[in-house]
C-alpha positions in Angstrom: -62.8 7.6 48.7 -62.0 6.6 52.2 -63.6 4.0 54.4 -64.3 5.4 57.9 -65.2 3.2 60.8 -66.7 5.6 63.4 -66.5 4.5 67.0 -68.5 6.5 69.5 -67.5 7.4 73.0 -69.2 6.5 76.3 -73.0 6.5 76.5 -73.3 6.8 72.7 -74.4 4.6 69.9 -74.1 4.9 66.1 -76.9 7.5 66.2 -74.4 10.1 67.4 -72.6 10.0 64.1 -75.7 10.3 61.8 -75.1 13.9 60.6 -71.3 13.5 60.3 -71.7 10.1 58.5 -74.2 11.7 56.1 -71.9 14.5 55.3 -69.0 12.1 54.7 -71.1 10.0 52.4 -72.0 13.1 50.5 -68.3 13.7 49.9 -67.9 10.3 48.4 -66.6 8.4 51.4 -68.0 5.3 53.0 -68.9 6.2 56.6 -69.7 3.2 58.9 -70.8 4.1 62.4 -70.4 1.4 65.1 -72.6 0.7 68.1 -70.6 -1.1 70.9 -72.1 -3.9 73.0 -74.5 -2.6 75.7 -75.0 0.8 74.2 -77.5 2.6 71.9 -79.7 0.1 70.1 -77.7 -2.7 71.7 -78.4 -1.7 75.3 -80.6 -4.8 75.7 -77.5 -7.0 75.7 -75.8 -5.0 78.4 -74.6 -7.1 81.3 -72.1 -6.7 84.2 -69.6 -8.8 82.2 -69.4 -6.3 79.3 -66.0 -4.8 79.5 -63.2 -3.3 77.5 -62.3 -6.6 75.9 -65.9 -6.9 74.7 -65.6 -3.6 72.8 -62.2 -4.5 71.4 -63.8 -7.6 70.0 -66.7 -5.6 68.7 -64.5 -3.3 66.6 -62.3 -6.1 65.3 -65.3 -8.2 64.3 -67.0 -5.2 62.6 -64.0 -4.8 60.3 -63.4 -8.5 59.7 -66.9 -9.6 59.1 -67.5 -6.8 56.5 -64.0 -7.6 55.0 -63.1 -3.9 55.1 -59.8 -2.7 53.7 -57.8 0.5 53.9 -59.8 1.5 57.0 -59.7 4.9 58.7 -60.6 4.0 62.3 -61.9 7.0 64.2 -62.0 6.9 68.0 -64.0 9.5 70.0 -63.3 9.9 73.7 -63.6 6.6 75.6 -63.4 4.7 72.3 -59.6 5.5 72.3 -59.1 2.6 74.6 -60.8 -0.2 72.6 -59.7 1.3 69.3 -56.1 1.2 70.6 -56.6 -2.5 71.3 -58.4 -3.3 68.1 -56.0 -1.4 65.9 -53.3 -3.9 66.9 -55.4 -6.8 65.5 -56.2 -5.3 62.1 -52.8 -5.5 60.5 -52.7 -4.4 56.9 -56.5 -3.6 56.9 -55.7 -0.5 58.9 -54.7 2.5 56.8 -55.2 5.2 59.4 -56.2 5.8 63.0 -57.8 9.1 64.1 -58.1 10.0 67.8 -60.9 12.5 68.1 -60.4 14.6 71.2 -58.6 11.6 72.6 -55.3 9.8 72.5 -53.9 6.3 72.4 -53.6 4.4 75.6 -50.6 2.4 76.8 -50.6 -1.1 78.1 -52.0 -1.5 81.6 -54.0 1.8 81.5 -57.7 2.2 82.0 -60.0 5.1 81.3 -60.4 5.9 85.0 -56.6 6.5 85.3 -56.8 9.7 83.2 -59.6 11.2 85.3 -59.1 13.3 88.5 -59.6 11.3 91.6 -62.5 13.3 92.8 -64.3 12.7 89.5 -63.7 9.0 89.7 -65.2 9.0 93.2 -68.3 10.8 92.0 -68.7 8.4 89.0 -68.4 5.4 91.3 -71.2 7.0 93.5 -73.3 7.3 90.4 -72.8 3.6 89.6 -73.7 2.6 93.1 -76.7 4.8 93.5 -78.2 4.8 90.0 -76.6 2.0 88.0 -77.2 -1.1 90.1 -73.5 -1.3 90.9 -72.4 -2.0 87.3 -73.7 0.7 84.9 -72.9 4.3 84.7 -75.8 6.5 83.5 -74.9 9.7 81.7 -73.8 12.0 84.6 -75.5 15.4 85.2 -74.0 18.0 82.9 -72.3 19.7 85.9 -70.3 16.6 86.6 -69.9 15.6 82.9 -68.4 19.0 82.1 -65.7 18.5 84.8 -63.9 16.0 82.5 -65.6 16.4 79.1 -66.3 20.0 77.9 -69.9 20.5 76.8 -69.0 23.7 75.0 -70.8 24.2 71.8 -73.8 22.1 72.7 -77.0 24.1 72.4 -80.1 23.2 74.4 -81.5 21.0 71.7 -78.2 19.1 71.4 -78.0 18.7 75.2 -81.6 17.3 75.2 -80.6 14.9 72.4 -77.6 13.7 74.4 -79.6 13.5 77.6 -82.5 11.6 75.9 -80.5 9.1 73.7 -77.5 8.4 75.9 -77.6 4.9 77.5 -75.8 3.7 80.6 -72.2 2.6 80.1 -71.2 -0.8 81.4 -68.8 0.4 84.1 -66.4 -2.5 83.6 -65.4 -0.8 80.3 -63.9 2.1 82.4 -62.4 -0.2 85.0 -60.7 -2.9 82.8 -57.1 -2.2 81.9 -55.8 -2.4 78.3 -53.7 -5.5 77.8 -53.2 -5.4 74.0 -52.2 -2.0 72.8 -51.7 -1.4 69.1 -48.3 -1.6 67.6 -48.8 0.5 64.5 -47.0 -0.5 61.3 -44.8 2.1 59.8 -47.3 2.8 57.0 -50.2 3.5 59.3 -51.2 7.2 59.3 -51.5 8.5 62.8 -53.8 11.5 63.4 -55.2 13.5 66.3 -58.2 15.7 65.7 -58.1 17.9 68.8 -61.1 19.8 70.0 -60.5 22.3 72.7 -60.0 19.7 75.4 -57.3 17.8 73.7 -55.7 20.9 72.2 -55.2 22.4 75.7 -53.5 19.2 76.8 -51.2 19.1 73.7 -50.4 22.8 74.1 -49.4 22.1 77.7 -46.6 19.8 76.5 -47.4 17.2 79.1 -44.5 14.6 79.2 -47.0 11.7 78.8 -48.3 13.2 75.6 -45.1 14.5 74.2 -44.9 11.8 71.5 -48.2 13.1 69.9 -46.3 16.4 69.2 -43.7 14.6 67.1 -43.7 12.9 63.7 -45.3 10.8 62.4 -48.4 12.1 64.3 -50.4 14.8 62.5 -52.7 17.3 64.2 -56.0 19.0 63.2 -57.9 21.4 65.3 -61.7 21.6 65.6 -62.7 24.6 67.8 -65.6 23.1 69.9 -66.2 21.1 73.0 -65.8 17.3 73.5 -68.9 16.3 71.4 -68.2 17.6 67.9 -70.4 15.0 66.2 -73.3 16.8 67.9 -72.0 20.4 68.2 -70.3 20.7 64.8 -71.1 17.5 62.8 -70.6 19.0 59.3 -67.4 20.7 60.3 -66.2 17.4 61.7 -66.9 15.8 58.4 -64.9 18.5 56.7 -62.0 17.9 59.0 -62.0 14.2 58.5 -62.2 14.7 54.7 -59.1 17.0 55.0 -57.4 14.3 57.1 -57.7 11.7 54.3 -57.1 14.2 51.5 -54.0 15.9 52.8 -50.5 14.5 52.0 -48.7 13.0 54.9 
């Protein structure tokens, strides 16, 4: 049995993991979805001060307060940034880190740095026009698809995302990572690449070259950027394979 701490990406709360968590629990694992400050059912505590450091603290506190051990920490999308920060604080409690259609961030990097400049400009406009200058509502699917593939989402799943998504405190995108993880030699390092991440890995970009080398392991899930919605059971199967396979 593995202990999964499931950290959702931008605009999402623990609700996004419900089907995947259920499938993991049915396989005998402990699946523990997290809701970060200012999102999901915690949207009432959103403030302009909520930033990347807040979410790093959230993840760290979640593991520490529940005294979790041998943790498999799963980071979807935006969550790669705070997970990279939190993983460095967890020490021997961390058994494995899984980047789901995402990748670890280096010191001094922020999420906006990995987006095209024109997309960043459009997101800033969304914040200014619809978010009171500090929140980013879920962008229209046309814009969202420019940096996060919505492939695989049927109309019901798009409606679910549109209805349940909550505005993201924009400081979480703007703040730079100051405490990246230094993984111990025994920490298993995994990328579950959906089509977005697989395309980047296949392109052999110099900045991601380390992910194509040992000790990193790869698994492919053929769907768009939101696999917990588009293929939740298949995602659980993949995560089960991650923890069951021999390094």
